[in-house]
N, C-alpha and C positions, 0 to 999 in steps of 0.2 A: 416561516422559513421553508425552503423547498427541500425535497428528498436529495437533490444534488449537493446542496449546502450542508445539510446535515452530514451526509456522507463524507464530504471533503474534510470538515472539521474533525470528524471521528478518525479518518485516515491519517490526517496531520499529526495529531496529537499521538497516536499510536506509533506512526513510523519516526516521528521526532524522537520518542523515547528510544526505540530500536536504535536508531543512528547514534544516539549518545551512548547507550551501553556498549556497542561495538567499538566505538571511539576510545572509550576508557579501557575496554579490554586490550586493544592494541596499543596502548600507552601514548595515545596523542595528546599535544598539549591543548591549552584551552581553545586557541583558534581551530585546531584541528577537529576538537569536539563539536564546535559550532558549524564548521562546514560539513561534517558527516551528518549531523542534526539535520541541516537545512538540505543536503542533496537527497537524504533518505526520504524526508517529508515531501519536498517540493520538486524533486527532479523529474518523478513520473509525470506528474501534472504539467511541467513546463513542456515536456515531450508532447503529451496529448494535445495541448493547446496550440501547438506550432503545427501538428498534423492536421488540427481541425482548422488551420489557417485564421487562428485568433491570437492576439496578444497576450502571452501569458499572464494570468490574473494576478500572479504575485507582483506584477510591475503596476497594477492598476488597483489593487486593494490591500490594505495595510493588515487586514486580520489574519491571513496565513503567517507573516513575519512574526507578528505579535504572539500567536499560538507556539510557534517553534521556539521563540525566545523564552516564553513563559514555561514551557515543557522542560527546557534545559535548566532553567532556574529552580523550578520545583523538584527536579531530579536530583540536582545538587543538594537542596536542602533536607530532601529526604534521605540522602545519602545512598541513592540507588546504585552508585559506582562501587560500593562496598560489597556488594551481593558477589559471592564467588560462584563460578559455573552459571552465571546468569543466563546463557543461551539454553541451558536445560532446565530452567525453572518455569513452573506452570503460568506465573504470570507474564513471563516474557513470550512465551508461546501464544498465550491468548491474545496478548497485545500486538504481536506480529500478525496474527490470523485476522483480526478485526482490521487492522491497517489494508491487510491484502484485499479482503473481500470489499471494503470500503471503497478503495480506490478502482478496483475492477467495475463497481458498480457506476463511479463517477465517470470512467472512461466509456462506460457502454452509453450512459445518458448523453454525453456529449456527442458521440458518434450518432447516435439516434437523432438528436436535434439537428444535426448536420446531414441528415439523409444518407449516413453512410449504408453501404450494403452489409451483407451477412458477414464477409470476411473483414471488412473495415471495423465492425463492431468488436469482433473478437481480438483483432490486432491492437484496437485502441483500449480495450478492458486490458489486455496483457501487458502493454507497454506503461500504462498508467499504474498498474498495481506492482510491476516488478523493475520499472525504469530507474528510479531513484536509487534502490538498493542495489542494483546492477552498478550503476556509475559509481557509488560509495565503494563497493567491493574491489572495482578495478583500480580506484585512486589508492586505496590502501593496501594493494597487491594481495587482494585476497581472491580466491577462486568465486565467482558469483554464486549466490545461493540457488539460482534457478538451475544451474548445471549440476548441483550435488545435493540438494535437498530433495526428499521424497515427496512427490505429488504437491509441490508448491506452485509453480507457474501454470500448472494444469487446473488448478482449483479457480485462478482468474479466467482462464479459458471457459470453463463450465459456467462460471457465473454470467460471462458475456454471452454465451449462448442461451442461457435462460432469459437474460434480459431481452434478447432479439425475440425470442419466442412470445414473451409478454408482451412485446411491441406489436407483433403480428396480430394478437388477438385484443389488442387495444386495452390490455389491463395493466398498464405501467402506472401503479398509484402507491401511495404511501404503505398500505396494507402489504400489497404483493411484494413490493421492495424489501420491507421489513421482514417477511418471511423468507425470501429469497436469501437476505443478509444473514439471518440466523442459520439458515440451512448451509449456507457457504462456510461461516466460521465453524460450524460442528464438522463439516466434511473435513475441513483443513485439520482440526485438531484429531479427529478419528484417524486419518492418514499418518498423522506424526506420529500417535501412540501406538497405532497398530503397524507402524512401518511400512506403508504402502508406498510402492514406487512403480515407475514406468518400466516395461520390459528392458532389459540392456543386450546389446549384441555381444 
C-alpha cells in the first residue's frame, strides 16, 4: 500500500467522523447525516481529482464509499452522537487534525505526480484538505471552518510547502512523509490549544 493510499484512508475515516458529528449537532435527518459524512470525507478528493484532470476515484473505486458507510455505522453503534459539546472534545480535535493533514498530503502527492508547480502543489494540498468541509458547511448554512478557525487552512498550506521541498530534494518516501504527517498533526493541535491565529485587520 502506497503513502497516498494510506493517507487517503486515514483522511476519509477521520473526516467522515467529523461530518457525522457536525450533522448530528445540527439535527439533520439520517439522509442529511450520510450526505454530510460523504461531502466532508470525499468532497476535497473530488475537487483534487478534477483539478488534476482525473476521474474522481470515488467513481472508480468502492473502498472510499465503503469506508464512509462503515464509519457512519460504527459511529452510530458507539453512540458518538450522544457526546455533548463534541467540537471541544480532544478526540474530535485529534480526528479532525489527522484528516486535515492526511488530505493535505494526498493533495500534494497528486499535484507532484502531475508535475504541478509550487503554487499548484499548495493549492491542491489546501483544497483537498478543506474542500469537503467547506462544501458541507455551506450546505448546512454554517460559516466555513477555514474562515473562522484559528490556524486551520494554514496547516494544510504548510504541509504542502514541505511536501514540495521534500520533492525537490528527492526525499518523498514513507519515512519522511510519516514524519511530516506527525509534525503537521502536532502543529494543528498546538495551534488549537494555544489559540494561534493569523493577524486580523
